ZAMARGU-4260 file (C-alpha; in steps of 0.2 Angstrom, whole numbers, plus 5000, padded with zeros to 4 digits):
<rodrens>
0) 4564/4799/4904 | 4553/4787/4891 | 4546/4773/4903 | 4551/4759/4893 | 4569/4762/4897
5) 4565/4767/4914 | 4558/4749/4916 | 4574/4742/4908 | 4585/4753/4919 | 4576/4746/4936
10) 4578/4728/4930 | 4597/4732/4925 | 4600/4737/4943 | 4595/4717/4949 | 4606/4709/4936
15) 4606/4694/4944 | 4589/4692/4950 | 4583/4696/4933 | 4594/4684/4925 | 4587/4670/4937
20) 4571/4674/4934 | 4571/4675/4915 | 4580/4658/4916 | 4566/4649/4926 | 4553/4656/4914
25) 4562/4651/4899 | 4565/4634/4905 | 4547/4631/4906 | 4542/4637/4888 | 4557/4628/4881
30) 4551/4612/4889 | 4534/4613/4881 | 4541/4622/4868 | 4551/4605/4864 | 4537/4593/4868
35) 4526/4601/4854 | 4538/4600/4840 | 4542/4583/4845 | 4524/4579/4847 | 4519/4587/4829
40) 4534/4579/4821 | 4530/4562/4827 | 4510/4563/4821 | 4517/4572/4804 | 4529/4557/4803
45) 4516/4542/4807 | 4504/4551/4796 | 4515/4554/4779 | 4522/4535/4782 | 4506/4527/4784
50) 4497/4536/4770 | 4489/4525/4757 | 4491/4508/4768 | 4474/4504/4774 | 4478/4486/4781
55) 4495/4477/4786 | 4496/4458/4785 | 4509/4450/4791 | 4513/4434/4803 | 4504/4431/4820
60) 4508/4442/4833 | 4506/4460/4842 | 4498/4471/4830 | 4509/4485/4835 | 4523/4476/4832
65) 4518/4471/4816 | 4515/4489/4811 | 4530/4499/4817 | 4541/4484/4809 | 4533/4485/4792
70) 4527/4503/4790 | 4539/4512/4801 | 4556/4500/4801 | 4557/4504/4818 | 4555/4486/4827
75) 4557/4467/4821 | 4545/4458/4811 | 4534/4444/4819 | 4538/4431/4807 | 4536/4427/4789
80) 4520/4423/4780 | 4521/4412/4764 | 4520/4420/4747 | 4507/4408/4740 | 4494/4413/4755
85) 4500/4434/4754 | 4494/4432/4735 | 4478/4425/4738 | 4475/4440/4749 | 4482/4452/4735
90) 4469/4445/4722 | 4454/4447/4736 | 4440/4456/4727 | 4441/4470/4741 | 4460/4473/4738
95) 4463/4487/4726 | 4481/4485/4729 | 4494/4474/4738 | 4514/4479/4741 | 4523/4464/4747
100) 4539/4468/4757 | 4553/4456/4762 | 4566/4462/4775 | 4584/4454/4781 | 4597/4463/4781
105) 4602/4481/4784 | 4616/4496/4780 | 4622/4504/4795 | 4605/4502/4803 | 4595/4506/4789
110) 4584/4494/4781 | 4586/4483/4766 | 4570/4479/4759 | 4564/4468/4747 | 4548/4475/4736
115) 4541/4480/4719 | 4542/4498/4711 | 4524/4502/4718 | 4532/4504/4737 | 4541/4519/4728
120) 4525/4527/4721 | 4516/4524/4737 | 4527/4538/4746 | 4526/4549/4730 | 4547/4545/4728
125) 4557/4551/4713 | 4574/4549/4706 | 4585/4561/4711 | 4599/4550/4700 | 4600/4535/4691
130) 4586/4522/4689 | 4575/4510/4699 | 4580/4493/4702 | 4577/4479/4688 | 4587/4464/4692
135) 4592/4455/4708 | 4605/4463/4719 | 4603/4482/4712 | 4596/4493/4723 | 4589/4511/4727
140) 4595/4522/4742 | 4584/4535/4751 | 4588/4551/4751 | 4595/4550/4771 | 4603/4533/4768
145) 4613/4541/4754 | 4619/4555/4764 | 4626/4545/4778 | 4634/4531/4769 | 4642/4541/4755
150) 4637/4530/4742 | 4634/4535/4724 | 4626/4528/4710 | 4638/4515/4701 | 4646/4508/4720
155) 4644/4491/4727 | 4640/4489/4745 | 4638/4472/4758 | 4623/4471/4768 | 4625/4467/4786
160) 4614/4451/4792 | 4600/4456/4802 | 4589/4470/4807 | 4596/4480/4822 | 4612/4487/4814
165) 4623/4482/4828 | 4636/4475/4815 | 4630/4459/4809 | 4639/4447/4797 | 4640/4457/4781
170) 4636/4447/4765 | 4655/4454/4756 | 4653/4438/4743 | 4637/4446/4738 | 4635/4464/4736
175) 4622/4476/4731 | 4626/4488/4716 | 4620/4506/4717 | 4607/4510/4703 | 4598/4525/4710
180) 4596/4537/4724 | 4579/4544/4727 | 4573/4563/4731 | 4568/4567/4749 | 4551/4566/4754
185) 4550/4565/4774 | 4544/4548/4776 | 4551/4530/4780 | 4556/4531/4761 | 4572/4542/4766
190) 4579/4528/4774 | 4577/4512/4767 | 4587/4504/4754 | 4575/4496/4741 | 4578/4482/4730
195) 4570/4466/4722 | 4563/4454/4734 | 4573/4441/4723 | 4588/4449/4730 | 4583/4444/4749
200) 4580/4427/4744 | 4597/4424/4735 | 4607/4433/4750 | 4597/4419/4763 | 4597/4402/4753
205) 4604/4395/4769 | 4592/4402/4781 | 4581/4390/4789 | 4561/4390/4789 | 4559/4394/4804
210) 4570/4408/4807 | 4557/4423/4811 | 4566/4437/4803 | 4573/4435/4786 | 4564/4431/4770
215) 4565/4411/4764 | 4574/4406/4751 | 4573/4402/4732 | 4584/4399/4718 | 4596/4414/4713
220) 4585/4425/4697 | 4591/4437/4687 | 4574/4444/4682 | 4561/4452/4695 | 4546/4442/4696
225) 4531/4451/4704 | 4521/4445/4720 | 4506/4436/4711 | 4520/4425/4703 | 4511/4408/4703
230) 4527/4399/4704 | 4530/4402/4720 | 4539/4385/4725 | 4556/4380/4719 | 4565/4362/4725
235) 4550/4361/4737 | 4555/4377/4747 | 4541/4390/4749 | 4546/4407/4748 | 4541/4418/4760
240) 4538/4439/4765 | 4538/4448/4779 | 4521/4458/4775 | 4508/4464/4762 | 4503/4481/4761
245) 4485/4483/4756 | 4475/4499/4750 | 4456/4494/4750 | 4445/4496/4734 | 4429/4500/4742
250) 4425/4506/4761 | 4416/4489/4764 | 4435/4482/4766 | 4437/4491/4782 | 4426/4479/4792
255) 4426/4464/4780 | 4443/4459/4775 | 4452/4462/4793 | 4440/4450/4800 | 4441/4438/4786
260) 4461/4437/4786 | 4461/4435/4806 | 4447/4422/4807 | 4452/4411/4791 | 4470/4412/4789
265) 4486/4410/4801 | 4490/4428/4795 | 4487/4444/4806 | 4477/4459/4798 | 4482/4477/4807
270) 4475/4493/4803 | 4490/4507/4805 | 4478/4520/4808 | 4472/4513/4823 | 4490/4507/4831
275) 4497/4524/4826 | 4485/4530/4838 | 4487/4519/4849 | 4505/4522/4850 | 4501/4540/4852
280) 4492/4539/4867 | 4506/4529/4874 | 4517/4543/4871 | 4505/4554/4874 | 4506/4549/4892
285) 4522/4553/4893 | 4523/4569/4886 | 4507/4573/4900 | 4520/4571/4913 | 4531/4583/4904
290) 4520/4595/4903 | 4514/4595/4919 | 4533/4598/4925 | 4534/4613/4912 | 4518/4619/4920
295) 4525/4618/4936 | 4542/4627/4929 | 4532/4643/4921 | 4520/4642/4939 | 4537/4645/4950
300) 4544/4657/4937 | 4527/4667/4939 | 4529/4667/4959 | 4546/4672/4957 | 4545/4686/4945
305) 4531/4692/4957 | 4542/4691/4975 | 4556/4699/4964 | 4546/4715/4959 | 4537/4715/4975
310) 4552/4714/4986 | 4561/4727/4974 | 4546/4738/4976 | 4546/4741/4994 | 4565/4745/4992
315) 4561/4759/4979 | 4546/4765/4989 | 4555/4783/4992 | 4560/4784/4974 | 4542/4781/4969
320) 4537/4796/4981 | 4551/4806/4974 | 4546/4803/4958 | 4528/4807/4962 | 4533/4824/4971
325) 4542/4828/4954 | 4525/4826/4944 | 4526/4808/4939 | 4507/4802/4938 | 4500/4787/4948
330) 4497/4779/4931 | 4516/4781/4925 | 4522/4772/4941 | 4510/4758/4937 | 4515/4756/4919
335) 4533/4757/4923 | 4531/4742/4938 | 4520/4731/4924 | 4532/4734/4908 | 4545/4727/4920
340) 4536/4713/4924 | 4532/4712/4904 | 4549/4715/4898 | 4555/4698/4909 | 4541/4687/4901
345) 4545/4693/4883 | 4563/4690/4887 | 4559/4674/4895 | 4547/4668/4880 | 4560/4672/4866
350) 4574/4664/4875 | 4564/4648/4879 | 4558/4647/4860 | 4576/4648/4854 | 4581/4635/4868
355) 4567/4622/4863 | 4570/4625/4843 | 4590/4622/4847 | 4587/4606/4858 | 4577/4598/4845
360) 4588/4603/4832 | 4604/4596/4840 | 4594/4581/4845 | 4589/4579/4824 | 4607/4581/4821
365) 4614/4570/4831 | 4603/4556/4828 | 4595/4555/4847 | 4579/4550/4839 | 4584/4538/4826
370) 4570/4534/4813 | 4562/4552/4817 | 4572/4567/4808 | 4567/4581/4821 | 4572/4598/4816
375) 4572/4615/4825 | 4566/4623/4808 | 4547/4619/4812 | 4537/4628/4819 | 4518/4625/4828
380) 4504/4638/4827 | 4503/4634/4847 | 4518/4644/4850 | 4512/4660/4849 | 4499/4654/4861
385) 4513/4649/4871 | 4521/4666/4870 | 4506/4675/4876 | 4504/4663/4890 | 4521/4667/4896
390) 4516/4686/4892 | 4502/4684/4902 | 4512/4677/4917 | 4523/4690/4918 | 4509/4705/4919
395) 4500/4694/4932 | 4515/4692/4942 | 4517/4710/4940 | 4498/4716/4944 | 4500/4718/4962
400) 4516/4727/4963 | 4511/4740/4949 | 4496/4741/4960 | 4507/4746/4976 | 4515/4757/4965
405) 4500/4766/4960 | 4493/4767/4978 | 4509/4775/4983 | 4506/4791/4994 | 4520/4804/4994
410) 4516/4811/5010 | 4516/4795/5020 | 4533/4789/5012 | 4543/4805/5014 | 4537/4806/5034
415) 4546/4789/5036 | 4563/4795/5030
</rodrens>
């Protein structure tokens, strides 16, 4: 009989033990796979969404909150900053480009962002249908927004008050007109509604200057105005924005500009790179705990495989002796038992990887991780090492039983019968 088939038949004679061992090892592998995929996709999301942004300027408060709200649209802003002061920063000699943002409303939980066309170019966005906005109350939808909302070019929608997406008051009397839909980019651009900053100001004329979330009012206008417009006050009411996204002109700005803003203005300057690293370290602490749990599962599975094979070997000593008497070599018996452990490990690795990718795909499809579009169709190079680890655990667990099979003495075993 073929030696692989022989090992398979031996496992098939103990179906319950075999299934339990495979499941136990597969759960450990699935857990580590899930963590790998989540961590890799989170890092990709953070890096892609902050690409080209060297500094974010906003209201005083938490630097991490400023980055999460302005770059990743995953938190509430610290507050607003005066457009006049933001313009002064934008004109600084160390600034190559400054993109203003005004937040205030949402569509089905997706942020409505008042900004300029430079924001689209920042993420390499391209129009799939229609065109970019030109005047107030025209809107362009990110790919995920268009998919979930079902809105098409030419249709209108009302934004909901606030940023939490929990069914706030809708501005039914002032609706946005969809003029374009963007192609998928794999960045935050897919999850926002873009419009002219004037749109946000127009909708919130009744908001007070103490509101920490909404941009400040101005007289309605029909033409788009640049962020550095010198006419930044109308009727005695200063215009505010939520944040300013800055790209440096020179490496010297890394040290000089944040220090200047934090020390000499009422605004806060925060680095996306530094805060993203800080966020990953916070998340990584929790991931380490799960990795430790998964490692315990894998070790437990290895011990279970060892106990199962060793116990089965004790029960099969007479069969092994008969096989030796019929001409099977010691090496053949050694290989047969070792293959049992390897077959268990290979089955566990395949099942564990499938479960891990399946859970991630399910989480992405059901929206369990808002703001992070997880997909199971994503492969991490370390998964190959994980599969080899599983095979190694199976081989190591089967090694002692295989050695025992190799040492089987025909005369001693038969005399015991």
